[in-house]
C-alpha positions, -999 to +999 in steps of 0.1 A: +000+000+000+028+024+007+035+027-030-001+035-040-008+071-048-044+071-034-032+057-001-004+082+002-025+112-007-052+100+017-028+096+046-012+129+039-046+146+038-056+130+071-024+140+088-026+176+076-063+178+084-056+166+120-030+192+125-052+220+110-082+209+131-061+211+163-049+246+153-084+258+146-101+242+176-093+272+200-112+294+175-142+270+176-137+263+139-131+232+119-114+229+085-147+230+066-158+261+085-125+278+078-128+269+041-163+283+038-154+315+057-123+320+036-143+317+003-170+341+016-144+366+026-126+364-007-156+360-031-188+368-012-215+373-010-225+339-024-256+317-024-254+287-001-255+265-032-225+283-049-206+282-016-211+244-015-199+241-051-168+262-044-159+243-012-169+208-024-194+204+005-227+187-002-260+205+003-271+189+036-237+194+052-235+230+040-268+238+057-255+227+091-221+244+084-237+277+075-261+275+105-231+271+128-212+300+113-243+321+115-249+312+152-213+322+159-219+356+143-193+349+116-217+348+086-250+365+079-277+357+054-294+384+034-318+383+005-301+378-028-309+409-049-307+389-082-329+360-069-354+370-042-360+333-034-324+328-024-301+341+003-267+356-001-241+347+025-216+373+037-188+372+062-195+395+090-168+419+104-165+395+134-161+366+109-133+385+091-115+391+124-118+354+133-107+344+098-074+364+102-066+345+134-077+312+118-055+319+087-025+324+109-033+292+128-036+272+095-004+287+083+014+275+114-002+241+110+009+239+074+045+248+085+044+220+111+031+195+085+058+204+060+086+208+085+104+176+073+107+190+038+131+217+027+115+250+017+122+241-020+106+207-017+075+222+000+071+247-028+076+220-054+050+197-037+024+225-038+032+231-074+029+194-083-005+192-065-018+223-083-008+207-116-026+175-107-058+192-097-059+218-125-087+212-150 
């Protein structure tokens, strides 16, 4: 198994996710919440459906994720001006402040995860992964 790409990618993903989750826990965020908040801060406002598409989170999970972010005051829903039946999601000022702290925590987690690689190898790994996932 240790020579199978899927196995290696999966194990690396799990290891990184565990470190990132631990770094985000003091902020009461998980990796998915961090991802959703990051996309909203960068690209928002977005519909819940579009946010799910951008983050790769299914509809049912996205409802619970957004509800939690909204309860925490990190995201707000407002009527979508282009589609009155839908809501647009927007990161709140509090959400943006928490996101700054979360981004720093994730950066530290990434550095911890990549610590066994040289800086050059870490950059190369990211470039290779970007190439593999480009469509």
